[in-house]
N, CA, C and O atoms as CSV, one atom per row, in Angstrom:
chain,resi,resn,atom,element,x,y,z
A,1,UNK,N,N,4.596,-0.468,-1.524
A,1,UNK,CA,C,5.346,0.237,-2.641
A,1,UNK,C,C,6.580,1.046,-1.874
A,1,UNK,O,O,6.590,1.845,-0.938
A,2,UNK,N,N,7.569,0.489,-2.675
A,2,UNK,CA,C,8.908,0.947,-1.933
A,2,UNK,C,C,9.183,2.597,-2.078
A,2,UNK,O,O,8.536,3.218,-2.921
A,3,UNK,N,N,10.224,3.330,-1.179
A,3,UNK,CA,C,10.583,4.518,-1.362
A,3,UNK,C,C,11.243,5.038,-3.011
A,3,UNK,O,O,10.987,6.078,-3.618
A,4,UNK,N,N,12.011,4.075,-3.357
A,4,UNK,CA,C,12.188,4.296,-4.601
A,4,UNK,C,C,10.948,4.394,-5.736
A,4,UNK,O,O,10.871,5.218,-6.647
A,5,UNK,N,N,10.093,3.421,-5.448
A,5,UNK,CA,C,9.296,3.612,-5.791
A,5,UNK,C,C,8.520,4.781,-6.218
A,5,UNK,O,O,8.292,5.108,-7.383
A,6,UNK,N,N,8.032,5.545,-4.841
A,6,UNK,CA,C,7.323,6.381,-4.566
A,6,UNK,C,C,7.751,7.609,-5.079
A,6,UNK,O,O,7.042,8.426,-5.667
A,7,UNK,N,N,9.398,7.739,-4.736
A,7,UNK,CA,C,9.748,9.460,-5.509
A,7,UNK,C,C,10.280,9.095,-7.296
A,7,UNK,O,O,10.706,9.937,-8.086
A,8,UNK,N,N,10.086,7.600,-7.567
A,8,UNK,CA,C,10.266,7.662,-9.268
A,8,UNK,C,C,8.676,8.162,-9.618
A,8,UNK,O,O,8.548,8.989,-10.521
A,9,UNK,N,N,7.355,7.625,-8.848
A,9,UNK,CA,C,6.197,8.542,-9.391
A,9,UNK,C,C,6.075,9.654,-9.129
A,9,UNK,O,O,5.490,10.447,-9.867
A,10,UNK,N,N,6.678,10.004,-7.851
A,10,UNK,CA,C,6.499,11.614,-8.029
A,10,UNK,C,C,7.457,12.399,-8.646
A,10,UNK,O,O,7.273,13.607,-8.492
A,11,UNK,N,N,8.794,11.957,-9.546
A,11,UNK,CA,C,9.200,12.714,-10.395
A,11,UNK,C,C,8.253,12.857,-11.684
A,11,UNK,O,O,7.946,13.922,-12.220
A,12,UNK,N,N,7.775,11.319,-12.148
A,12,UNK,CA,C,6.842,11.429,-12.945
A,12,UNK,C,C,6.108,12.703,-12.906
A,12,UNK,O,O,6.217,13.753,-13.541
A,13,UNK,N,N,5.203,12.232,-11.823
A,13,UNK,CA,C,3.777,13.326,-11.892
A,13,UNK,C,C,4.405,14.984,-11.624
A,13,UNK,O,O,3.595,15.911,-11.620
A,14,UNK,N,N,5.414,15.168,-11.476
A,14,UNK,CA,C,5.961,16.875,-11.445
A,14,UNK,C,C,6.676,17.226,-13.082
A,14,UNK,O,O,6.828,18.325,-13.616
A,15,UNK,N,N,7.025,15.856,-13.601
A,15,UNK,CA,C,7.626,16.450,-14.764
A,15,UNK,C,C,6.758,15.960,-16.014
A,15,UNK,O,O,7.306,16.126,-17.104
A,16,UNK,N,N,5.768,15.510,-16.019
A,16,UNK,CA,C,5.251,14.693,-16.921
A,16,UNK,C,C,3.646,15.849,-17.508
A,16,UNK,O,O,2.748,16.297,-16.795
A,17,UNK,N,N,3.847,16.000,-18.993
A,17,UNK,CA,C,2.775,17.135,-19.652
A,17,UNK,C,C,1.723,16.418,-19.954
A,17,UNK,O,O,1.811,15.191,-19.904
A,18,UNK,N,N,0.491,17.063,-20.338
A,18,UNK,CA,C,-0.699,16.685,-21.125
A,18,UNK,C,C,-0.224,15.697,-22.047
A,18,UNK,O,O,0.828,16.047,-22.582
A,19,UNK,N,N,-0.526,14.910,-22.302
A,19,UNK,CA,C,-0.898,13.998,-23.664
A,19,UNK,C,C,0.604,13.290,-23.694
A,19,UNK,O,O,1.000,12.571,-24.611
A,20,UNK,N,N,1.317,13.620,-22.573
A,20,UNK,CA,C,2.798,12.214,-22.608
A,20,UNK,C,C,1.916,11.208,-22.986
A,20,UNK,O,O,0.739,11.268,-22.629
A,21,UNK,N,N,2.398,10.157,-23.763
A,21,UNK,CA,C,2.086,8.732,-23.726
A,21,UNK,C,C,2.332,7.795,-22.791
A,21,UNK,O,O,3.449,7.779,-22.275
A,22,UNK,N,N,1.377,6.875,-22.412
A,22,UNK,CA,C,1.651,5.810,-21.585
A,22,UNK,C,C,2.969,5.148,-21.554
A,22,UNK,O,O,3.323,4.583,-20.519
A,23,UNK,N,N,3.869,5.172,-22.792
A,23,UNK,CA,C,4.895,4.701,-22.672
A,23,UNK,C,C,5.923,5.667,-22.647
A,23,UNK,O,O,7.059,5.195,-22.689
A,24,UNK,N,N,5.821,6.955,-22.586
A,24,UNK,CA,C,6.622,8.115,-22.150
A,24,UNK,C,C,7.078,7.845,-20.867
A,24,UNK,O,O,8.234,7.658,-20.489
A,25,UNK,N,N,5.833,7.846,-20.118
A,25,UNK,CA,C,5.396,7.635,-18.783
A,25,UNK,C,C,6.152,6.603,-17.881
A,25,UNK,O,O,6.633,6.860,-16.778
A,26,UNK,N,N,6.183,5.327,-18.559
A,26,UNK,CA,C,6.717,4.252,-18.030
A,26,UNK,C,C,8.178,4.683,-18.083
A,26,UNK,O,O,8.904,4.690,-17.089
A,27,UNK,N,N,8.583,5.063,-19.376
A,27,UNK,CA,C,10.141,5.187,-19.457
A,27,UNK,C,C,10.758,6.389,-18.571
A,27,UNK,O,O,11.934,6.284,-18.222
A,28,UNK,N,N,9.945,7.631,-18.159
A,28,UNK,CA,C,10.253,8.391,-17.428
A,28,UNK,C,C,10.318,7.597,-15.850
A,28,UNK,O,O,11.348,7.590,-15.176
A,29,UNK,N,N,9.050,6.956,-15.424
A,29,UNK,CA,C,9.507,5.983,-14.377
A,29,UNK,C,C,10.927,5.400,-14.228
A,29,UNK,O,O,11.897,5.585,-13.493
A,30,UNK,N,N,10.613,4.653,-15.212
A,30,UNK,CA,C,11.893,3.260,-15.004
A,30,UNK,C,C,13.555,4.294,-15.152
A,30,UNK,O,O,14.484,4.039,-14.386
A,31,UNK,N,N,13.655,5.211,-16.034
A,31,UNK,CA,C,15.019,6.097,-15.711
A,31,UNK,C,C,14.850,6.722,-14.330
A,31,UNK,O,O,15.703,6.361,-13.518
A,32,UNK,N,N,14.027,7.493,-13.935
A,32,UNK,CA,C,13.871,7.691,-12.630
A,32,UNK,C,C,14.124,6.855,-11.576
A,32,UNK,O,O,14.705,7.356,-10.613
A,33,UNK,N,N,13.739,5.370,-11.520
A,33,UNK,CA,C,13.844,4.903,-10.525
A,33,UNK,C,C,15.295,4.037,-10.242
A,33,UNK,O,O,15.789,3.614,-9.197
A,34,UNK,N,N,15.772,3.969,-11.762
A,34,UNK,CA,C,16.956,3.519,-11.851
A,34,UNK,C,C,18.164,4.509,-11.634
A,34,UNK,O,O,19.226,3.948,-11.365
A,35,UNK,N,N,18.193,6.287,-11.725
A,35,UNK,CA,C,19.017,6.710,-10.968
A,35,UNK,C,C,18.942,6.799,-9.619
A,35,UNK,O,O,19.911,6.716,-8.864
A,36,UNK,N,N,17.574,7.000,-9.230
A,36,UNK,CA,C,17.384,7.180,-7.635
A,36,UNK,C,C,18.524,5.654,-6.737
A,36,UNK,O,O,19.263,5.786,-5.762
A,37,UNK,N,N,18.266,4.472,-7.478
A,37,UNK,CA,C,18.452,3.103,-6.954
A,37,UNK,C,C,20.189,3.462,-7.347
A,37,UNK,O,O,20.955,3.069,-6.467
A,38,UNK,N,N,20.815,4.104,-8.468
A,38,UNK,CA,C,21.998,3.960,-8.415
A,38,UNK,C,C,22.483,5.013,-7.533
A,38,UNK,O,O,23.578,4.723,-7.050
A,39,UNK,N,N,21.971,6.269,-7.127
A,39,UNK,CA,C,22.589,7.177,-6.503
A,39,UNK,C,C,22.544,6.840,-4.931
A,39,UNK,O,O,23.257,7.309,-4.044
A,40,UNK,N,N,21.338,5.741,-4.820
A,40,UNK,CA,C,21.334,5.777,-3.153
A,40,UNK,C,C,22.689,4.550,-2.790
A,40,UNK,O,O,23.177,4.278,-1.693
A,41,UNK,N,N,23.033,3.981,-4.176
A,41,UNK,CA,C,23.535,2.827,-3.590
A,41,UNK,C,C,25.654,3.377,-3.412
A,41,UNK,O,O,26.595,3.003,-2.712
A,42,UNK,N,N,25.460,4.309,-4.418
A,42,UNK,CA,C,26.597,5.305,-4.420
A,42,UNK,C,C,27.140,5.936,-3.400
A,42,UNK,O,O,28.326,6.015,-3.079
A,43,UNK,N,N,25.841,6.546,-2.726
A,43,UNK,CA,C,25.943,7.248,-1.142
A,43,UNK,C,C,25.822,6.674,-0.412
A,43,UNK,O,O,26.031,7.296,0.629
A,44,UNK,N,N,25.503,5.437,-0.203
A,44,UNK,CA,C,25.294,4.809,0.900
A,44,UNK,C,C,24.676,5.075,1.806
A,44,UNK,O,O,24.992,5.174,2.992
A,45,UNK,N,N,23.393,5.259,1.101
A,45,UNK,CA,C,22.138,5.645,1.789
A,45,UNK,C,C,22.061,6.991,2.089
A,45,UNK,O,O,20.961,7.466,2.372
A,46,UNK,N,N,23.217,7.797,2.070
A,46,UNK,CA,C,23.006,9.493,2.502
A,46,UNK,C,C,22.385,10.329,1.757
A,46,UNK,O,O,22.481,10.008,0.572
A,47,UNK,N,N,22.053,10.848,1.855
A,47,UNK,CA,C,21.294,12.084,1.002
A,47,UNK,C,C,21.559,12.832,-0.294
A,47,UNK,O,O,22.316,13.802,-0.348
A,48,UNK,N,N,20.923,12.353,-1.302
A,48,UNK,CA,C,21.724,13.308,-2.137
A,48,UNK,C,C,21.068,13.650,-3.306
A,48,UNK,O,O,19.914,13.302,-3.556
A,49,UNK,N,N,21.944,14.490,-4.212
A,49,UNK,CA,C,21.027,15.505,-5.143
A,49,UNK,C,C,21.139,15.076,-6.721
A,49,UNK,O,O,22.133,14.393,-6.968
A,50,UNK,N,N,20.525,15.285,-7.510
A,50,UNK,CA,C,20.574,14.681,-9.167
A,50,UNK,C,C,21.276,15.633,-9.798
A,50,UNK,O,O,22.059,15.504,-10.739
A,51,UNK,N,N,20.843,16.892,-9.041
A,51,UNK,CA,C,21.703,17.900,-9.625
A,51,UNK,C,C,23.450,18.249,-9.442
A,51,UNK,O,O,23.961,19.184,-10.059
């Protein structure tokens, strides 16, 4: 598992609610993964924050 995948999974674990559908969880994961990859590319691998 890549670091991006682990970070996206952690995001879902921290932000999901009981009863969220599998589709919602997958969407959260994909969105987080895309944002992480985009930010990492924009910042050239340096530390960054979504905030």
